[in-house]
N, C-alpha and C positions, 0 to 999 in steps of 0.2 A: 641364833644358833644355832653359834658351837656347840655352846653349853647344851643346849635342846640336843643335837647329837651324841654328845657325849654322853647325857641322862637316857637315852633311850638306848644308848650300845650298853651301857651297865646293865640293865633291865631283860635288854634281849640274852644275857648271858645266864639266865634262870630258864629261858625257855628249853626247850628235847629237841637238841636238834640232831636226833634218830633217825630221826626220816628225809630228814635233807639229801637229796642224790645232785651232790657236785657232780661238773662235767671233768671227764678227764683232762689230770696236765697238774698243771698249777695250781686250781680251786681245790683239787682233790689233796694237794699235800699242803695245804694253806689250811684249808677243815674252814669253819664258821666260825672257830674261837677264832681263830687265828687271826683272819678278813674283819672279825670286830674290834682283836687286838689293834690289827693295822690300824681302822678304822679312828679309835678311842683316841691315839696319838695324833693322827691328823688333825680332829676334832683338836683334841689340848692346842696344837701347834696353833689352828688360825686361831683359837681364845686369843692365844697372849700374844701374839704377834699383834693387831693394831695399838694395845698400849705401848709395846715396842718403837712401834713406829712414830706414836705421839711424843716417847720418852725422848728420844732420838731429833725427832726433830724443835720438837723445845729448848733441846738443850746446844741445836745450833742454832735457833734466835737467838741465847743467850750470851754465846760466843760473839755474835754480828752484831747485835745492840748495845752489848758494853753494861753502861751504867746510862745509857738514853731510854726512855721511859716509850717510846715511839721508835716502831720502826718501817722501815718503807715496804711499798708493796714488792718491788725489785727486788727487796732481802730478803720476802722469803721466799720466793718466786725459785731465786737462787740458792735459798738453804734446801728446799724439798727438793729440786733436782741434783744436789748436790747429795743427798739424804740417800734417793735412791738410785742415783748412780754409781754411790762406791762405798755406800755403809754393807760391810760382807753380813752383815743379819737380814738385811734385805736381799740380799743377793741368793742366799741360805733358802730363804722362803720362797722367792721367783722357782726352784729348784723343786722345792718340796712342795710344792701349791702343784705342778703339774707332777710331780708323783704324787699324790691325794686324787684330782681325777681320773689317774692312769690305776690308780687303788681302786675308788671304788664303780669302773667300769667292773 
């Protein structure tokens, strides 16, 4: 979905925005091109976060498993909680996700 949003935003730059009437205030200051750039930035962030999260979870599971071939369900759950509660990248993404939602309104 994020990749599609990114492509659609890039294609939208080809449009003529001279007829667009934006409400006074922040919307006019940012403009359509500025808004699209923000949307593209958030789309890129949403695109790269899942692989980042998967990498961090696998790294944490690898640390817990060591040389063992199997890992318990409890260890998987603990690793998941640890990454979600302590990883700075996840923390950043949560705030960015809220900002993305607000920006899209």
